[in-house]
C-alpha positions in Angstrom: 23.2 -5.2 33.2 24.6 -2.2 34.7 22.8 -0.4 37.6 22.5 2.8 35.6 20.7 1.0 32.8 18.3 -0.9 35.2 17.5 2.4 36.8 16.8 4.0 33.3 14.7 1.0 32.4 12.9 1.3 35.7 12.1 5.2 35.2 11.0 4.4 31.8 8.6 1.6 32.8 7.1 3.8 35.6 6.5 6.5 33.1 4.8 3.9 30.8 2.8 2.7 33.5 1.7 6.3 34.6 0.9 7.1 31.0 -1.3 4.2 30.4 -3.2 4.8 33.7 -3.6 8.7 32.9 -3.9 8.6 29.1 -1.7 10.2 26.6 0.8 13.0 27.4 0.1 16.1 25.4 3.1 17.4 23.4 4.1 20.4 21.6 3.9 20.3 17.8 7.3 19.8 16.0 8.4 22.3 13.6 8.6 21.0 10.0 12.1 20.2 8.8 11.0 20.9 5.2 9.1 23.7 3.7 5.1 23.2 3.6 3.8 21.6 0.3 2.4 23.7 -2.1 -1.4 24.0 -1.7 -3.2 21.8 -4.2 -4.5 23.2 -7.3 -8.1 23.4 -8.2 -7.5 21.1 -11.3 -5.8 18.4 -9.0 -8.8 18.7 -6.8 -11.3 18.4 -9.4 -9.3 15.2 -10.9 -9.2 13.8 -7.3 -12.9 14.3 -6.7 -13.8 12.7 -10.1 -11.6 9.8 -9.6 -13.0 9.3 -6.1 -16.4 9.1 -7.5 -15.3 6.5 -10.2 -13.8 4.4 -7.6 -16.9 4.5 -5.4 -18.9 3.4 -8.7 -16.4 0.6 -9.4 -16.9 -1.0 -6.0 -20.6 -1.3 -6.7 -20.0 -3.3 -10.0 -20.2 -7.0 -10.4 -17.3 -9.0 -11.9 -19.0 -8.9 -15.2 -19.4 -5.2 -15.2 -15.9 -4.6 -14.2 -14.7 -6.5 -17.1 -17.0 -4.6 -19.5 -15.7 -1.4 -17.9 -11.9 -2.5 -18.4 -12.7 -3.4 -22.2 -14.4 0.1 -22.6 -11.7 1.8 -20.9 -8.5 0.2 -22.2 -9.6 -1.3 -25.4 -9.0 -5.0 -24.5 -10.3 -8.0 -22.5 -9.6 -7.8 -18.7 -7.4 -10.8 -17.6 -9.6 -13.6 -17.1 -8.0 -15.1 -14.2 -8.4 -12.1 -11.9 -11.0 -12.2 -9.1 -13.5 -9.4 -8.7 -11.5 -8.0 -5.7 -8.2 -8.2 -7.6 -9.5 -6.8 -10.9 -10.9 -3.9 -8.9 -7.6 -3.2 -7.1 -5.7 -3.3 -10.5 -8.4 -1.1 -12.1 -7.9 1.4 -9.1 -4.3 1.6 -9.3 -4.4 1.9 -13.2 -6.9 4.8 -12.9 -5.0 6.6 -10.0 -1.7 6.1 -11.9 -3.4 7.8 -15.0 -4.6 10.8 -13.0 -1.6 11.4 -10.7 1.3 9.6 -12.5 2.8 6.2 -12.1 6.0 5.2 -10.3 9.4 6.3 -11.6 11.6 4.1 -13.2 14.1 3.8 -10.3 11.2 2.8 -8.0 9.9 0.2 -10.5 13.3 -1.3 -10.7 13.6 -1.5 -7.0 10.1 -3.2 -6.7 11.0 -5.7 -9.2 14.4 -6.6 -7.4 12.5 -7.0 -4.0 10.0 -9.3 -5.7 12.7 -11.2 -7.3 14.6 -11.5 -4.0 11.4 -12.4 -2.2 11.0 -15.3 -4.9 14.4 -16.7 -4.6 14.1 -16.7 -0.7 10.8 -18.8 -0.9 12.5 -21.1 -3.6 15.5 -21.6 -1.2 13.2 -22.2 1.9 11.8 -25.3 0.3 8.6 -23.9 -1.2 7.6 -23.8 -5.0 5.7 -20.8 -6.7 2.2 -20.8 -6.6 0.5 -22.8 -9.4 3.3 -25.3 -9.8 2.7 -29.0 -9.6 5.1 -29.9 -6.8 3.2 -28.0 -4.1 5.9 -28.0 -1.2 9.2 -29.9 -1.6 9.8 -32.6 0.7 
């Protein structure tokens, strides 16, 4: 390691030690590179408040009550294999997607590609997918 790099690292280390001892160093706020977002409309705020109240209510429901709510809202039976926690998360996602919009097609394709790549990597690493009879490959 060159002496200039070593000096730089030592200087950085001493600054880090001083910072840890004395607390965080105040910094000036950075100017925004992009224009500020438009203010949230009253309609979006009302939707968000109603949605938030509905999500809080869902958290209090039992598994059977969540399944009943699913059936009443989407007109079909909830997936039977989902646990209460997972069913709650799926319902929360779907309600938020209905209120604010779902992912666009490009994002969905990217997420599907990532999931496929992860499945391929786990298969090549010698593991099988959950639910298979083999368990781990020898």
